PASEBA-1860 file (N, C-alpha, C; in nm, 3 decimals):
! residues 70
1> MAKIVKVI> 0.898/-1.741/-2.093/0.967/-1.734/-1.966/0.870/-1.682/-1.860 ~ 0.869/-1.742/-1.746/0.779/-1.705/-1.637/0.819/-1.569/-1.578 ~ 0.720/-1.494/-1.538/0.745/-1.368/-1.470/0.770/-1.396/-1.323 ~ 0.856/-1.317/-1.264/0.883/-1.328/-1.122/0.826/-1.204/-1.055 ~ 0.741/-1.225/-0.955/0.683/-1.114/-0.881/0.725/-1.122/-0.735 ~ 0.725/-1.007/-0.672/0.760/-1.000/-0.532/0.647/-0.926/-0.460 ~ 0.625/-0.961/-0.333/0.521/-0.898/-0.252/0.586/-0.836/-0.129 ~ 0.556/-0.710/-0.105/0.603/-0.643/0.016/0.482/-0.591/0.093
9> EIMSESPS> 0.499/-0.569/0.219/0.391/-0.518/0.302/0.424/-0.377/0.347 ~ 0.325/-0.287/0.332/0.346/-0.146/0.366/0.226/-0.099/0.448 ~ 0.253/-0.016/0.548/0.147/0.045/0.626/0.143/0.194/0.595 ~ 0.022/0.250/0.591/0.007/0.392/0.561/-0.116/0.446/0.634 ~ -0.123/0.579/0.641/-0.242/0.639/0.702/-0.277/0.769/0.632 ~ -0.399/0.814/0.657/-0.451/0.937/0.599/-0.549/1.000/0.698 ~ -0.554/1.132/0.702/-0.655/1.196/0.787/-0.794/1.195/0.723 ~ -0.802/1.157/0.593/-0.928/1.170/0.519/-1.006/1.042/0.497
17> SWEEATQN> -0.935/0.933/0.453/-1.008/0.811/0.416/-0.915/0.692/0.401 ~ -0.976/0.572/0.401/-0.898/0.452/0.374/-0.852/0.450/0.229 ~ -0.933/0.504/0.139/-0.893/0.510/-0.002/-0.767/0.594/-0.019 ~ -0.762/0.708/0.049/-0.643/0.792/0.040/-0.522/0.723/0.104 ~ -0.544/0.653/0.214/-0.434/0.580/0.276/-0.381/0.473/0.180 ~ -0.470/0.407/0.107/-0.428/0.306/0.008/-0.351/0.371/-0.105 ~ -0.399/0.486/-0.154/-0.327/0.556/-0.259/-0.189/0.599/-0.212 ~ -0.179/0.637/-0.084/-0.048/0.674/-0.028/0.048/0.555/-0.031
25> VVSEASKT> -0.003/0.434/-0.008/0.080/0.313/-0.017/0.139/0.303/-0.157 ~ 0.053/0.315/-0.257/0.098/0.300/-0.397/0.193/0.414/-0.434 ~ 0.161/0.537/-0.394/0.246/0.652/-0.426/0.384/0.637/-0.365 ~ 0.391/0.596/-0.240/0.521/0.579/-0.175/0.599/0.462/-0.235 ~ 0.531/0.351/-0.260/0.598/0.235/-0.317/0.653/0.267/-0.455 ~ 0.580/0.346/-0.534/0.623/0.375/-0.671/0.746/0.466/-0.676 ~ 0.785/0.524/-0.564/0.906/0.605/-0.560/1.032/0.520/-0.573 ~ 1.023/0.393/-0.530/1.140/0.306/-0.535/1.116/0.175/-0.613
33> LRNIRSVY> 0.991/0.148/-0.647/0.959/0.024/-0.719/0.901/0.055/-0.856 ~ 0.931/-0.032/-0.951/0.866/-0.022/-1.083/0.780/-0.145/-1.102 ~ 0.693/-0.138/-1.200/0.609/-0.252/-1.240/0.515/-0.299/-1.129 ~ 0.456/-0.205/-1.055/0.358/-0.243/-0.953/0.237/-0.299/-1.026 ~ 0.192/-0.416/-0.983/0.081/-0.485/-1.049/-0.047/-0.483/-0.968 ~ -0.037/-0.483/-0.834/-0.159/-0.482/-0.754/-0.130/-0.439/-0.612 ~ -0.236/-0.403/-0.543/-0.228/-0.374/-0.400/-0.346/-0.445/-0.335 ~ -0.317/-0.518/-0.230/-0.418/-0.593/-0.156/-0.422/-0.535/-0.015
41> VKEFTAAV> -0.535/-0.475/0.020/-0.548/-0.418/0.154/-0.585/-0.531/0.249 ~ -0.492/-0.561/0.336/-0.505/-0.672/0.430/-0.583/-0.633/0.554 ~ -0.569/-0.509/0.597/-0.629/-0.468/0.723/-0.662/-0.319/0.721 ~ -0.780/-0.285/0.773/-0.822/-0.146/0.790/-0.832/-0.118/0.940 ~ -0.776/-0.006/0.983/-0.792/0.037/1.122/-0.808/0.188/1.122 ~ -0.849/0.242/1.236/-0.863/0.387/1.249/-0.822/0.429/1.390 ~ -0.760/0.546/1.398/-0.727/0.604/1.529/-0.844/0.692/1.572 ~ -0.876/0.689/1.700/-0.990/0.764/1.751/-0.946/0.850/1.870
49> ENDKITSY> -0.991/0.975/1.869/-0.970/1.066/1.982/-1.099/1.144/2.005 ~ -1.140/1.155/2.129/-1.262/1.229/2.165/-1.383/1.185/2.084 ~ -1.398/1.055/2.069/-1.510/0.995/1.998/-1.515/1.027/1.848 ~ -1.401/1.067/1.790/-1.398/1.096/1.647/-1.276/1.028/1.585 ~ -1.293/0.982/1.462/-1.180/0.923/1.389/-1.083/1.034/1.350 ~ -0.956/1.014/1.385/-0.854/1.114/1.353/-0.764/1.072/1.239 ~ -0.754/0.941/1.213/-0.678/0.897/1.097/-0.721/0.756/1.058 ~ -0.715/0.732/0.929/-0.751/0.604/0.870/-0.622/0.532/0.832
57> RVNAKVTF> -0.611/0.404/0.869/-0.486/0.331/0.847/-0.512/0.204/0.768 ~ -0.417/0.170/0.681/-0.426/0.044/0.608/-0.292/-0.028/0.620 ~ -0.301/-0.158/0.619/-0.186/-0.247/0.609/-0.207/-0.319/0.477 ~ -0.119/-0.295/0.380/-0.141/-0.344/0.244/-0.023/-0.423/0.192 ~ -0.053/-0.516/0.102/0.051/-0.592/0.032/0.058/-0.540/-0.111 ~ 0.179/-0.505/-0.154/0.202/-0.452/-0.289/0.275/-0.559/-0.368 ~ 0.223/-0.593/-0.484/0.285/-0.691/-0.572/0.347/-0.618/-0.692 ~ 0.473/-0.649/-0.719/0.538/-0.588/-0.834/0.620/-0.693/-0.908
65> EMERSG> 0.635/-0.669/-1.037/0.709/-0.760/-1.123/0.856/-0.727/-1.119 ~ 0.939/-0.828/-1.100/1.084/-0.810/-1.096/1.136/-0.794/-1.240 ~ 1.236/-0.709/-1.254/1.299/-0.692/-1.385/1.415/-0.788/-1.397 ~ 1.433/-0.837/-1.519/1.545/-0.927/-1.545/1.644/-0.860/-1.638 ~ 1.770/-0.885/-1.615/1.870/-0.834/-1.708/1.908/-0.943/-1.807 ~ 1.935/-0.900/-1.927/1.978/-0.993/-2.031/1.874/-1.078/-2.080
END
């Protein structure tokens, strides 16, 4: 039987790094989703104030496997 997967898009940010922002995506998604299979970072951006980066932002797609009953 074929697996059914779903993709959702989540945005997150971190004051430290893009890697941490990506981990935040997975951590938040895992609070309500099971069977997360992958995360694809679609876009990286950063907020800047006074010539310094103040936060790192990612726009990511999270793929998870749907559960079937019966």
